[in-house]
Backbone as XML, in Angstrom:
<?xml version="1.0"?>
<chain id="A" units="angstrom">
  <residue number="1" name="UNK">
    <atom name="N" x="145.871" y="83.880" z="125.808"/>
    <atom name="CA" x="145.738" y="84.962" z="124.845"/>
    <atom name="C" x="146.656" y="86.103" z="125.287"/>
  </residue>
  <residue number="2" name="UNK">
    <atom name="N" x="147.469" y="86.615" z="124.360"/>
    <atom name="CA" x="148.367" y="87.718" z="124.700"/>
    <atom name="C" x="147.583" y="89.013" z="124.792"/>
  </residue>
  <residue number="3" name="UNK">
    <atom name="N" x="148.200" y="90.001" z="125.424"/>
    <atom name="CA" x="147.563" y="91.298" z="125.575"/>
    <atom name="C" x="147.233" y="91.913" z="124.221"/>
  </residue>
  <residue number="4" name="UNK">
    <atom name="N" x="148.166" y="91.810" z="123.252"/>
    <atom name="CA" x="147.901" y="92.399" z="121.939"/>
    <atom name="C" x="146.762" y="91.688" z="121.231"/>
  </residue>
  <residue number="5" name="UNK">
    <atom name="N" x="146.662" y="90.369" z="121.380"/>
    <atom name="CA" x="145.561" y="89.632" z="120.765"/>
    <atom name="C" x="144.244" y="90.045" z="121.398"/>
  </residue>
  <residue number="6" name="UNK">
    <atom name="N" x="144.237" y="90.262" z="122.709"/>
    <atom name="CA" x="143.019" y="90.699" z="123.401"/>
    <atom name="C" x="142.585" y="92.073" z="122.897"/>
  </residue>
  <residue number="7" name="UNK">
    <atom name="N" x="143.538" y="92.978" z="122.712"/>
    <atom name="CA" x="143.202" y="94.312" z="122.205"/>
    <atom name="C" x="142.569" y="94.194" z="120.828"/>
  </residue>
  <residue number="8" name="UNK">
    <atom name="N" x="143.190" y="93.409" z="119.960"/>
    <atom name="CA" x="142.692" y="93.261" z="118.600"/>
    <atom name="C" x="141.301" y="92.624" z="118.569"/>
  </residue>
  <residue number="9" name="UNK">
    <atom name="N" x="141.101" y="91.580" z="119.373"/>
    <atom name="CA" x="139.844" y="90.832" z="119.358"/>
    <atom name="C" x="138.710" y="91.637" z="119.979"/>
  </residue>
  <residue number="10" name="UNK">
    <atom name="N" x="138.967" y="92.227" z="121.155"/>
    <atom name="CA" x="137.912" y="92.942" z="121.866"/>
    <atom name="C" x="137.479" y="94.209" z="121.145"/>
  </residue>
  <residue number="11" name="UNK">
    <atom name="N" x="138.384" y="94.875" z="120.480"/>
    <atom name="CA" x="138.059" y="96.137" z="119.822"/>
    <atom name="C" x="137.934" y="96.005" z="118.310"/>
  </residue>
  <residue number="12" name="UNK">
    <atom name="N" x="138.098" y="94.777" z="117.801"/>
    <atom name="CA" x="138.029" y="94.529" z="116.362"/>
    <atom name="C" x="138.994" y="95.424" z="115.600"/>
  </residue>
  <residue number="13" name="UNK">
    <atom name="N" x="140.208" y="95.530" z="116.135"/>
    <atom name="CA" x="141.248" y="96.325" z="115.496"/>
    <atom name="C" x="142.165" y="95.431" z="114.682"/>
  </residue>
  <residue number="14" name="UNK">
    <atom name="N" x="142.777" y="96.014" z="113.682"/>
    <atom name="CA" x="143.800" y="95.284" z="112.941"/>
    <atom name="C" x="145.049" y="95.204" z="113.817"/>
  </residue>
  <residue number="15" name="UNK">
    <atom name="N" x="145.960" y="94.297" z="113.518"/>
    <atom name="CA" x="147.212" y="94.247" z="114.292"/>
    <atom name="C" x="147.975" y="95.569" z="114.262"/>
  </residue>
  <residue number="16" name="UNK">
    <atom name="N" x="147.964" y="96.273" z="113.130"/>
    <atom name="CA" x="148.655" y="97.569" z="113.048"/>
    <atom name="C" x="147.992" y="98.619" z="113.929"/>
  </residue>
  <residue number="17" name="UNK">
    <atom name="N" x="146.661" y="98.639" z="113.956"/>
    <atom name="CA" x="145.943" y="99.590" z="114.803"/>
    <atom name="C" x="146.216" y="99.307" z="116.277"/>
  </residue>
  <residue number="18" name="UNK">
    <atom name="N" x="146.234" y="98.035" z="116.646"/>
    <atom name="CA" x="146.520" y="97.669" z="118.039"/>
    <atom name="C" x="147.936" y="98.061" z="118.422"/>
  </residue>
  <residue number="19" name="UNK">
    <atom name="N" x="148.890" y="97.849" z="117.515"/>
    <atom name="CA" x="150.283" y="98.229" z="117.785"/>
    <atom name="C" x="150.393" y="99.738" z="117.964"/>
  </residue>
  <residue number="20" name="UNK">
    <atom name="N" x="149.653" y="100.504" z="117.162"/>
    <atom name="CA" x="149.670" y="101.961" z="117.277"/>
    <atom name="C" x="149.129" y="102.401" z="118.632"/>
  </residue>
  <residue number="21" name="UNK">
    <atom name="N" x="148.055" y="101.772" z="119.090"/>
    <atom name="CA" x="147.481" y="102.108" z="120.400"/>
    <atom name="C" x="148.475" y="101.794" z="121.507"/>
  </residue>
  <residue number="22" name="UNK">
    <atom name="N" x="149.123" y="100.635" z="121.425"/>
    <atom name="CA" x="150.120" y="100.284" z="122.455"/>
    <atom name="C" x="151.267" y="101.291" z="122.459"/>
  </residue>
  <residue number="23" name="UNK">
    <atom name="N" x="151.748" y="101.676" z="121.265"/>
    <atom name="CA" x="152.861" y="102.628" z="121.189"/>
    <atom name="C" x="152.457" y="103.982" z="121.763"/>
  </residue>
  <residue number="24" name="UNK">
    <atom name="N" x="151.277" y="104.463" z="121.399"/>
    <atom name="CA" x="150.828" y="105.765" z="121.895"/>
    <atom name="C" x="150.678" y="105.757" z="123.427"/>
  </residue>
  <residue number="25" name="UNK">
    <atom name="N" x="150.183" y="104.670" z="123.991"/>
    <atom name="CA" x="150.047" y="104.623" z="125.450"/>
    <atom name="C" x="151.412" y="104.577" z="126.124"/>
  </residue>
  <residue number="26" name="UNK">
    <atom name="N" x="152.415" y="104.079" z="125.426"/>
    <atom name="CA" x="153.785" y="104.037" z="125.953"/>
    <atom name="C" x="154.495" y="105.387" z="125.827"/>
  </residue>
  <residue number="27" name="UNK">
    <atom name="N" x="154.332" y="106.064" z="124.694"/>
    <atom name="CA" x="155.154" y="107.231" z="124.367"/>
    <atom name="C" x="154.489" y="108.578" z="124.608"/>
  </residue>
  <residue number="28" name="UNK">
    <atom name="N" x="153.176" y="108.631" z="124.599"/>
    <atom name="CA" x="152.477" y="109.910" z="124.673"/>
    <atom name="C" x="152.076" y="110.232" z="126.091"/>
  </residue>
  <residue number="29" name="UNK">
    <atom name="N" x="151.936" y="111.516" z="126.453"/>
    <atom name="CA" x="152.064" y="112.697" z="125.608"/>
    <atom name="C" x="153.532" y="112.978" z="125.265"/>
  </residue>
  <residue number="30" name="UNK">
    <atom name="N" x="153.725" y="113.572" z="124.115"/>
    <atom name="CA" x="155.062" y="113.894" z="123.630"/>
    <atom name="C" x="155.564" y="115.196" z="124.240"/>
  </residue>
  <residue number="31" name="UNK">
    <atom name="N" x="156.873" y="115.330" z="124.300"/>
    <atom name="CA" x="157.509" y="116.572" z="124.743"/>
    <atom name="C" x="158.168" y="117.212" z="123.534"/>
  </residue>
  <residue number="32" name="UNK">
    <atom name="N" x="158.185" y="118.523" z="123.514"/>
    <atom name="CA" x="158.697" y="119.238" z="122.352"/>
    <atom name="C" x="159.218" y="120.602" z="122.789"/>
  </residue>
  <residue number="33" name="UNK">
    <atom name="N" x="160.251" y="121.064" z="122.127"/>
    <atom name="CA" x="160.710" y="122.444" z="122.272"/>
    <atom name="C" x="160.610" y="123.076" z="120.892"/>
  </residue>
  <residue number="34" name="UNK">
    <atom name="N" x="159.876" y="124.153" z="120.810"/>
    <atom name="CA" x="159.751" y="124.892" z="119.564"/>
    <atom name="C" x="160.649" y="126.114" z="119.665"/>
  </residue>
  <residue number="35" name="UNK">
    <atom name="N" x="161.556" y="126.263" z="118.712"/>
    <atom name="CA" x="162.474" y="127.404" z="118.677"/>
    <atom name="C" x="162.351" y="128.068" z="117.315"/>
  </residue>
  <residue number="36" name="UNK">
    <atom name="N" x="162.202" y="129.376" z="117.318"/>
    <atom name="CA" x="162.199" y="130.149" z="116.072"/>
    <atom name="C" x="163.276" y="131.212" z="116.182"/>
  </residue>
  <residue number="37" name="UNK">
    <atom name="N" x="164.076" y="131.333" z="115.139"/>
    <atom name="CA" x="165.088" y="132.392" z="115.073"/>
    <atom name="C" x="164.848" y="133.177" z="113.791"/>
  </residue>
  <residue number="38" name="UNK">
    <atom name="N" x="165.178" y="134.465" z="113.837"/>
    <atom name="CA" x="164.878" y="135.322" z="112.701"/>
    <atom name="C" x="165.900" y="136.438" z="112.619"/>
  </residue>
  <residue number="39" name="UNK">
    <atom name="N" x="166.258" y="136.791" z="111.388"/>
    <atom name="CA" x="167.111" y="137.957" z="111.178"/>
    <atom name="C" x="166.668" y="138.662" z="109.901"/>
  </residue>
  <residue number="40" name="UNK">
    <atom name="N" x="167.200" y="139.824" z="109.667"/>
    <atom name="CA" x="166.866" y="140.589" z="108.465"/>
    <atom name="C" x="167.577" y="139.990" z="107.254"/>
  </residue>
  <residue number="41" name="UNK">
    <atom name="N" x="167.312" y="140.516" z="106.110"/>
    <atom name="CA" x="167.959" y="140.026" z="104.889"/>
    <atom name="C" x="169.460" y="140.257" z="104.907"/>
  </residue>
  <residue number="42" name="UNK">
    <atom name="N" x="169.924" y="141.115" z="105.806"/>
    <atom name="CA" x="171.359" y="141.383" z="105.917"/>
    <atom name="C" x="172.075" y="140.357" z="106.792"/>
  </residue>
  <residue number="43" name="UNK">
    <atom name="N" x="171.320" y="139.556" z="107.490"/>
    <atom name="CA" x="171.901" y="138.502" z="108.312"/>
    <atom name="C" x="172.334" y="137.330" z="107.442"/>
  </residue>
  <residue number="44" name="UNK">
    <atom name="N" x="172.873" y="136.305" z="108.102"/>
    <atom name="CA" x="173.306" y="135.111" z="107.380"/>
    <atom name="C" x="173.071" y="133.890" z="108.259"/>
  </residue>
  <residue number="45" name="UNK">
    <atom name="N" x="173.438" y="132.738" z="107.761"/>
    <atom name="CA" x="173.220" y="131.501" z="108.501"/>
    <atom name="C" x="173.941" y="131.537" z="109.845"/>
  </residue>
  <residue number="46" name="UNK">
    <atom name="N" x="175.127" y="132.101" z="109.891"/>
    <atom name="CA" x="175.877" y="132.182" z="111.151"/>
    <atom name="C" x="175.141" y="133.042" z="112.181"/>
  </residue>
  <residue number="47" name="UNK">
    <atom name="N" x="174.503" y="134.124" z="111.721"/>
    <atom name="CA" x="173.706" y="134.966" z="112.630"/>
    <atom name="C" x="172.567" y="134.160" z="113.242"/>
  </residue>
  <residue number="48" name="UNK">
    <atom name="N" x="171.903" y="133.374" z="112.413"/>
    <atom name="CA" x="170.797" y="132.558" z="112.895"/>
    <atom name="C" x="171.283" y="131.484" z="113.869"/>
  </residue>
  <residue number="49" name="UNK">
    <atom name="N" x="172.429" y="130.896" z="113.577"/>
    <atom name="CA" x="172.988" y="129.881" z="114.477"/>
    <atom name="C" x="173.348" y="130.497" z="115.817"/>
  </residue>
  <residue number="50" name="UNK">
    <atom name="N" x="173.897" y="131.703" z="115.815"/>
    <atom name="CA" x="174.224" y="132.391" z="117.073"/>
    <atom name="C" x="172.966" y="132.618" z="117.902"/>
  </residue>
  <residue number="51" name="UNK">
    <atom name="N" x="171.888" y="133.018" z="117.253"/>
    <atom name="CA" x="170.620" y="133.194" z="117.969"/>
    <atom name="C" x="170.110" y="131.869" z="118.512"/>
  </residue>
  <residue number="52" name="UNK">
    <atom name="N" x="170.196" y="130.829" z="117.711"/>
    <atom name="CA" x="169.768" y="129.499" z="118.151"/>
    <atom name="C" x="170.567" y="129.046" z="119.364"/>
  </residue>
  <residue number="53" name="UNK">
    <atom name="N" x="171.861" y="129.264" z="119.341"/>
    <atom name="CA" x="172.708" y="128.886" z="120.472"/>
    <atom name="C" x="172.350" y="129.670" z="121.727"/>
  </residue>
  <residue number="54" name="UNK">
    <atom name="N" x="171.980" y="130.950" z="121.578"/>
    <atom name="CA" x="171.553" y="131.747" z="122.737"/>
    <atom name="C" x="170.274" y="131.177" z="123.338"/>
  </residue>
  <residue number="55" name="UNK">
    <atom name="N" x="169.343" y="130.774" z="122.480"/>
    <atom name="CA" x="168.104" y="130.157" z="122.971"/>
    <atom name="C" x="168.410" y="128.838" z="123.672"/>
  </residue>
  <residue number="56" name="UNK">
    <atom name="N" x="169.296" y="128.040" z="123.102"/>
    <atom name="CA" x="169.665" y="126.760" z="123.708"/>
    <atom name="C" x="170.263" y="126.957" z="125.093"/>
  </residue>
  <residue number="57" name="UNK">
    <atom name="N" x="171.106" y="127.961" z="125.263"/>
    <atom name="CA" x="171.701" y="128.227" z="126.585"/>
    <atom name="C" x="170.627" y="128.531" z="127.620"/>
  </residue>
  <residue number="58" name="UNK">
    <atom name="N" x="169.626" y="129.289" z="127.255"/>
    <atom name="CA" x="168.534" y="129.597" z="128.190"/>
    <atom name="C" x="167.724" y="128.340" z="128.518"/>
  </residue>
  <residue number="59" name="UNK">
    <atom name="N" x="167.520" y="127.491" z="127.524"/>
    <atom name="CA" x="166.798" y="126.231" z="127.747"/>
    <atom name="C" x="167.603" y="125.332" z="128.675"/>
  </residue>
  <residue number="60" name="UNK">
    <atom name="N" x="168.904" y="125.239" z="128.438"/>
    <atom name="CA" x="169.771" y="124.442" z="129.311"/>
    <atom name="C" x="169.751" y="124.960" z="130.739"/>
  </residue>
  <residue number="61" name="UNK">
    <atom name="N" x="169.566" y="126.268" z="130.909"/>
    <atom name="CA" x="169.516" y="126.869" z="132.239"/>
    <atom name="C" x="168.180" y="126.610" z="132.937"/>
  </residue>
  <residue number="62" name="UNK">
    <atom name="N" x="167.247" y="125.969" z="132.243"/>
    <atom name="CA" x="165.989" y="125.591" z="132.875"/>
    <atom name="C" x="164.781" y="126.419" z="132.479"/>
  </residue>
  <residue number="63" name="UNK">
    <atom name="N" x="164.964" y="127.407" z="131.641"/>
    <atom name="CA" x="163.816" y="128.210" z="131.214"/>
    <atom name="C" x="162.959" y="127.407" z="130.242"/>
  </residue>
  <residue number="64" name="UNK">
    <atom name="N" x="161.660" y="127.533" z="130.369"/>
    <atom name="CA" x="160.744" y="126.786" z="129.511"/>
    <atom name="C" x="160.150" y="127.633" z="128.403"/>
  </residue>
  <residue number="65" name="UNK">
    <atom name="N" x="160.287" y="128.940" z="128.504"/>
    <atom name="CA" x="159.874" y="129.814" z="127.421"/>
    <atom name="C" x="160.648" y="131.115" z="127.518"/>
  </residue>
  <residue number="66" name="UNK">
    <atom name="N" x="160.855" y="131.731" z="126.374"/>
    <atom name="CA" x="161.590" y="132.980" z="126.374"/>
    <atom name="C" x="161.616" y="133.618" z="125.004"/>
  </residue>
  <residue number="67" name="UNK">
    <atom name="N" x="161.905" y="134.899" z="125.015"/>
    <atom name="CA" x="161.980" y="135.682" z="123.791"/>
    <atom name="C" x="163.030" y="136.760" z="123.983"/>
  </residue>
  <residue number="68" name="UNK">
    <atom name="N" x="163.789" y="137.018" z="122.940"/>
    <atom name="CA" x="164.689" y="138.164" z="122.916"/>
    <atom name="C" x="164.769" y="138.627" z="121.474"/>
  </residue>
  <residue number="69" name="UNK">
    <atom name="N" x="164.425" y="139.886" z="121.247"/>
    <atom name="CA" x="164.428" y="140.396" z="119.875"/>
    <atom name="C" x="164.442" y="141.917" z="119.868"/>
  </residue>
  <residue number="70" name="UNK">
    <atom name="N" x="164.738" y="142.469" z="118.710"/>
    <atom name="CA" x="164.653" y="143.912" z="118.519"/>
    <atom name="C" x="163.656" y="144.232" z="117.412"/>
  </residue>
  <residue number="71" name="UNK">
    <atom name="N" x="162.637" y="143.451" z="117.307"/>
    <atom name="CA" x="161.552" y="143.552" z="116.350"/>
    <atom name="C" x="161.754" y="142.670" z="115.124"/>
  </residue>
  <residue number="72" name="UNK">
    <atom name="N" x="162.950" y="142.628" z="114.560"/>
    <atom name="CA" x="163.135" y="141.815" z="113.364"/>
    <atom name="C" x="164.356" y="140.897" z="113.452"/>
  </residue>
  <residue number="73" name="UNK">
    <atom name="N" x="165.052" y="140.921" z="114.558"/>
    <atom name="CA" x="166.249" y="140.099" z="114.754"/>
    <atom name="C" x="166.181" y="139.514" z="116.154"/>
  </residue>
  <residue number="74" name="UNK">
    <atom name="N" x="166.079" y="138.194" z="116.258"/>
    <atom name="CA" x="166.012" y="137.583" z="117.581"/>
    <atom name="C" x="165.479" y="136.169" z="117.540"/>
  </residue>
  <residue number="75" name="UNK">
    <atom name="N" x="164.991" y="135.720" z="118.712"/>
    <atom name="CA" x="164.514" y="134.344" z="118.837"/>
    <atom name="C" x="163.398" y="134.258" z="119.854"/>
  </residue>
  <residue number="76" name="UNK">
    <atom name="N" x="162.711" y="133.129" z="119.809"/>
    <atom name="CA" x="161.735" y="132.777" z="120.845"/>
    <atom name="C" x="161.730" y="131.264" z="120.961"/>
  </residue>
  <residue number="77" name="UNK">
    <atom name="N" x="161.358" y="130.765" z="122.139"/>
    <atom name="CA" x="161.281" y="129.321" z="122.341"/>
    <atom name="C" x="160.196" y="129.000" z="123.348"/>
  </residue>
  <residue number="78" name="UNK">
    <atom name="N" x="159.689" y="127.774" z="123.263"/>
    <atom name="CA" x="158.633" y="127.324" z="124.157"/>
    <atom name="C" x="158.738" y="125.825" z="124.326"/>
  </residue>
  <residue number="79" name="UNK">
    <atom name="N" x="158.730" y="125.366" z="125.567"/>
    <atom name="CA" x="158.729" y="123.945" z="125.915"/>
    <atom name="C" x="157.289" y="123.486" z="126.065"/>
  </residue>
  <residue number="80" name="UNK">
    <atom name="N" x="156.946" y="122.375" z="125.406"/>
    <atom name="CA" x="155.606" y="121.785" z="125.497"/>
    <atom name="C" x="155.776" y="120.378" z="126.055"/>
  </residue>
  <residue number="81" name="UNK">
    <atom name="N" x="154.964" y="119.983" z="127.015"/>
    <atom name="CA" x="155.061" y="118.610" z="127.528"/>
    <atom name="C" x="153.732" y="117.869" z="127.490"/>
  </residue>
  <residue number="82" name="UNK">
    <atom name="N" x="152.832" y="118.313" z="126.646"/>
    <atom name="CA" x="151.518" y="117.678" z="126.619"/>
    <atom name="C" x="150.971" y="117.490" z="125.207"/>
  </residue>
  <residue number="83" name="UNK">
    <atom name="N" x="151.854" y="117.339" z="124.251"/>
    <atom name="CA" x="151.396" y="117.228" z="122.876"/>
    <atom name="C" x="150.896" y="115.815" z="122.570"/>
  </residue>
  <residue number="84" name="UNK">
    <atom name="N" x="149.777" y="115.745" z="121.917"/>
    <atom name="CA" x="149.217" y="114.458" z="121.507"/>
    <atom name="C" x="149.310" y="114.266" z="119.995"/>
  </residue>
  <residue number="85" name="UNK">
    <atom name="N" x="150.090" y="115.137" z="119.341"/>
    <atom name="CA" x="150.283" y="115.047" z="117.904"/>
    <atom name="C" x="151.767" y="115.161" z="117.601"/>
  </residue>
  <residue number="86" name="UNK">
    <atom name="N" x="152.273" y="114.241" z="116.820"/>
    <atom name="CA" x="153.675" y="114.265" z="116.425"/>
    <atom name="C" x="153.900" y="115.301" z="115.333"/>
  </residue>
  <residue number="87" name="UNK">
    <atom name="N" x="155.090" y="115.862" z="115.304"/>
    <atom name="CA" x="155.452" y="116.780" z="114.228"/>
    <atom name="C" x="155.870" y="116.014" z="112.976"/>
  </residue>
  <residue number="88" name="UNK">
    <atom name="N" x="156.003" y="114.697" z="113.081"/>
    <atom name="CA" x="156.464" y="113.876" z="111.968"/>
    <atom name="C" x="155.299" y="113.153" z="111.302"/>
  </residue>
  <residue number="89" name="UNK">
    <atom name="N" x="155.233" y="113.256" z="109.998"/>
    <atom name="CA" x="154.200" y="112.531" z="109.264"/>
    <atom name="C" x="154.782" y="111.342" z="108.503"/>
  </residue>
  <residue number="90" name="UNK">
    <atom name="N" x="156.105" y="111.304" z="108.364"/>
    <atom name="CA" x="156.755" y="110.212" z="107.657"/>
    <atom name="C" x="156.862" y="108.996" z="108.574"/>
  </residue>
  <residue number="91" name="UNK">
    <atom name="N" x="157.079" y="107.814" z="107.990"/>
    <atom name="CA" x="157.240" y="106.611" z="108.813"/>
    <atom name="C" x="158.524" y="106.662" z="109.643"/>
  </residue>
  <residue number="92" name="UNK">
    <atom name="N" x="158.571" y="105.872" z="110.690"/>
    <atom name="CA" x="159.744" y="105.818" z="111.565"/>
    <atom name="C" x="160.988" y="105.486" z="110.751"/>
  </residue>
  <residue number="93" name="UNK">
    <atom name="N" x="162.091" y="106.124" z="111.098"/>
    <atom name="CA" x="163.347" y="105.864" z="110.420"/>
    <atom name="C" x="163.597" y="106.776" z="109.232"/>
  </residue>
  <residue number="94" name="UNK">
    <atom name="N" x="162.685" y="107.714" z="108.939"/>
    <atom name="CA" x="162.827" y="108.608" z="107.799"/>
    <atom name="C" x="163.886" y="109.664" z="108.071"/>
  </residue>
  <residue number="95" name="UNK">
    <atom name="N" x="164.640" y="110.010" z="107.056"/>
    <atom name="CA" x="165.617" y="111.091" z="107.134"/>
    <atom name="C" x="165.557" y="111.892" z="105.847"/>
  </residue>
  <residue number="96" name="UNK">
    <atom name="N" x="165.474" y="113.213" z="105.951"/>
    <atom name="CA" x="165.420" y="114.034" z="104.746"/>
    <atom name="C" x="166.738" y="114.019" z="103.991"/>
  </residue>
  <residue number="97" name="UNK">
    <atom name="N" x="167.805" y="113.528" z="104.628"/>
    <atom name="CA" x="169.102" y="113.424" z="103.940"/>
    <atom name="C" x="169.129" y="112.205" z="103.028"/>
  </residue>
  <residue number="98" name="UNK">
    <atom name="N" x="168.077" y="111.400" z="103.077"/>
    <atom name="CA" x="168.026" y="110.202" z="102.256"/>
    <atom name="C" x="168.558" y="108.971" z="102.966"/>
  </residue>
  <residue number="99" name="UNK">
    <atom name="N" x="169.103" y="109.158" z="104.163"/>
    <atom name="CA" x="169.627" y="108.039" z="104.945"/>
    <atom name="C" x="168.567" y="107.543" z="105.910"/>
  </residue>
  <residue number="100" name="UNK">
    <atom name="N" x="168.487" y="106.262" z="106.096"/>
    <atom name="CA" x="167.591" y="105.707" z="107.104"/>
    <atom name="C" x="168.240" y="105.892" z="108.463"/>
  </residue>
  <residue number="101" name="UNK">
    <atom name="N" x="167.448" y="106.287" z="109.440"/>
    <atom name="CA" x="167.951" y="106.442" z="110.795"/>
    <atom name="C" x="167.546" y="105.229" z="111.611"/>
  </residue>
  <residue number="102" name="UNK">
    <atom name="N" x="168.280" y="104.985" z="112.670"/>
    <atom name="CA" x="167.967" y="103.858" z="113.538"/>
    <atom name="C" x="166.784" y="104.220" z="114.419"/>
  </residue>
  <residue number="103" name="UNK">
    <atom name="N" x="165.785" y="103.372" z="114.489"/>
    <atom name="CA" x="164.639" y="103.609" z="115.359"/>
    <atom name="C" x="164.872" y="102.952" z="116.690"/>
  </residue>
  <residue number="104" name="UNK">
    <atom name="N" x="164.295" y="103.525" z="117.723"/>
    <atom name="CA" x="164.466" y="103.001" z="119.087"/>
    <atom name="C" x="163.185" y="102.426" z="119.586"/>
  </residue>
</chain>
């Protein structure tokens, strides 16, 4: 009896439920970096990208959290390494551009 068959039989799980349990034990907890950038209505996409790049440089330097702002223009970021919930609700391979992405 294979390991997956044992999981399904012993716990009365469907094959899909057993596969989900195996995947979660392999991949979780998830790691995530949350970055928020903000500017006033006078800013533009390039302003936001510049802020994002500044946050990325700090992350690359090893910082796990940080903030820089003047109240309404700036960024913040936070590294999480213990998430048990994915930010994605769509099935694997989904792309908002309409293209399927390669799953690993």
